[in-house]
FINUMI-568472 format. One record per residue (C-alpha): residue in three letters; x, y, z. Coordinates in steps of 0.25 Angstrom, whole numbers. Layout:
! residues N
> resn, u, v, w
> ALA, X, Y, Z
...
This chain:
! residues 45
> resn, u, v, w
> UNK, 30, -10, -3
> UNK, 19, -3, -11
> UNK, 19, 11, -10
> UNK, 6, 21, -16
> UNK, 8, 34, -18
> UNK, 19, 34, -7
> UNK, 12, 27, 4
> UNK, 17, 14, 7
> UNK, 3, 4, 6
> UNK, 12, -10, 6
> UNK, 23, -16, 13
> UNK, 27, -28, 14
> UNK, 40, -35, 12
> UNK, 44, -48, 5
> UNK, 40, -52, -9
> UNK, 22, -54, -13
> UNK, 15, -65, -22
> UNK, 10, -60, -34
> UNK, -3, -59, -29
> UNK, 1, -51, -16
> UNK, 7, -41, -24
> UNK, -3, -41, -34
> UNK, -14, -37, -22
> UNK, -3, -29, -17
> UNK, -3, -20, -29
> UNK, -18, -21, -29
> UNK, -19, -15, -13
> UNK, -9, -4, -15
> UNK, -18, 1, -28
> UNK, -32, 0, -23
> UNK, -27, 6, -10
> UNK, -34, 22, -6
> UNK, -24, 29, -5
> UNK, -30, 41, 0
> UNK, -33, 32, 13
> UNK, -19, 27, 14
> UNK, -14, 41, 15
> UNK, -24, 46, 25
> UNK, -20, 34, 33
> UNK, -5, 37, 32
> UNK, -7, 51, 36
> UNK, -16, 46, 49
> UNK, -5, 36, 52
> UNK, 6, 48, 50
> UNK, -1, 59, 58
């Protein structure tokens, strides 16, 4: 699981190989959290 600003942004059971983990970390760092928060608000409405 990966959280950013209190929002779950990645969830996958099991271990990842090193390259997969690096890709997840890069993707989580590059997220536009304003968009993520807006999408989360829409889903909750």
